[in-house]
C-alpha positions in Angstrom: -0.3 -12.9 -11.2 -0.3 -11.6 -7.6 0.4 -8.0 -6.7 1.3 -6.4 -3.4 -0.2 -3.0 -2.6 1.2 -0.5 0.0 -0.1 2.4 1.9 3.1 3.9 3.3 2.8 6.0 6.4 5.4 7.5 8.8 5.0 4.8 11.5 3.2 2.0 9.6 2.8 0.5 6.2 -0.6 -1.0 5.3 -0.2 -4.1 3.0 -2.7 -5.6 0.7 -2.5 -8.6 -1.7 -4.3 -9.4 -4.9 -5.8 -12.8 -5.6 -4.0 -15.0 -8.2 -6.1 -13.7 -11.1 -5.0 -10.1 -10.3 -8.6 -8.9 -10.1 -9.4 -8.6 -6.3 -7.4 -6.9 -3.6 -7.7 -7.9 0.1 -6.1 -6.4 3.2 -3.1 -8.4 4.3 -1.3 -6.9 7.3 0.0 -3.7 8.9 3.8 -3.5 9.2 5.4 -1.3 11.9 8.2 0.6 10.2 11.8 0.0 11.4 13.9 2.0 9.0 14.3 2.4 5.3 16.5 -0.6 4.6 14.6 -2.9 7.0 11.3 -1.8 5.5 12.5 -2.4 1.9 13.7 -5.9 2.9 10.5 -6.7 4.6 8.4 -5.5 1.6 10.5 -7.6 -0.8 10.3 -10.6 1.5 6.4 -10.3 1.6 6.3 -10.0 -2.2 8.6 -13.0 -2.7 6.6 -15.1 -0.2 3.4 -14.4 -2.1 5.0 -14.7 -5.6 4.2 -11.1 -6.5 5.1 -9.7 -9.9 4.6 -6.1 -8.9 4.5 -3.9 -5.8 2.1 -1.0 -6.0 2.9 2.1 -4.0 0.3 4.6 -3.0 1.6 8.1 -3.7 0.2 10.7 -1.4 0.1 13.8 -3.6 -0.9 17.2 -2.3 -4.4 18.4 -3.1 -3.0 20.5 -6.0 -1.5 17.3 -7.5 2.1 18.1 -6.6 4.6 16.0 -4.7 5.1 17.0 -1.1 7.3 15.7 1.7 5.1 12.6 2.2 5.3 11.7 -1.5 9.1 12.1 -1.5 9.3 9.7 1.5 7.3 7.1 -0.5 9.6 7.6 -3.5 12.7 7.1 -1.3 11.2 3.8 0.0 10.3 2.8 -3.6 13.9 3.4 -4.6 15.2 1.2 -1.8 12.8 -1.6 -2.8 13.8 -1.2 -6.5 17.4 -2.1 -5.5 16.1 -5.4 -4.2 13.1 -6.3 -6.3 13.1 -7.1 -10.1 9.4 -6.6 -10.7 7.3 -3.5 -11.5 6.8 -0.8 -9.0 3.9 1.3 -10.1 2.6 4.4 -8.3 -1.1 5.1 -7.7 -2.5 8.5 -6.5 -3.8 7.8 -3.0 -4.9 11.2 -1.8 -8.2 10.1 -0.2 -7.8 6.4 0.4 -7.3 6.6 4.2 -10.4 8.7 4.6 -12.3 6.3 2.3 -11.1 3.4 4.4 -12.2 5.1 7.6 -15.7 5.8 6.1 -16.0 2.2 5.0 -15.1 0.9 8.5 -17.4 3.3 10.2 -20.2 2.2 7.8 -19.4 -1.4 8.8 -19.8 -0.3 12.5 -16.2 -1.2 13.4 -15.2 0.2 16.8 -12.7 3.1 16.9 -10.0 1.1 18.6 -10.3 -1.7 16.0 -10.4 0.8 13.1 -7.0 2.2 14.1 -5.6 -1.3 13.8 -7.0 -2.1 10.3 -7.4 1.3 8.5 -3.9 1.2 7.0 -4.3 -2.3 5.4 -7.8 -1.4 4.2 -6.4 1.8 2.6 -3.7 -0.4 1.0 -6.5 -2.6 -0.4 -8.2 0.4 -1.9 -4.9 1.5 -3.5 -4.3 -1.9 -4.9 -7.9 -2.3 -6.2 -7.6 1.0 -8.0 -4.4 -0.2 -9.7 -5.9 -3.6 -10.6 -9.0 -2.0 -12.2 -6.8 0.4 -14.2 -5.0 -2.6 -15.7 -8.1 -4.4 -16.9 
């Protein structure tokens, strides 16, 4: 049971993939956004190639827990993916995952230029791991 995890940003989407047991999330790639439909098709293609049963979306809620503009953009992309994908599309609160990912990369002594390239997919892995742990 593989699951895809997404950290959706304005310019990029960080992508993570679970192992076959659905227990461990690993960073996969960073996708440069091209537009809502193209993004949805690319996400579904990645999910299909990896035989995923679900695609987890990080939902960037405001600090007060309400949906802001960023969250609404994620929900629009989720709706576009839903039109193409028959599996589950759960949402996970991802308010601090990018900061967490940056701290982990700094702790691992990753250079600033390299951190910029990988922070989105590490954040996606944190989002996906959170979801996987909530399911067990």
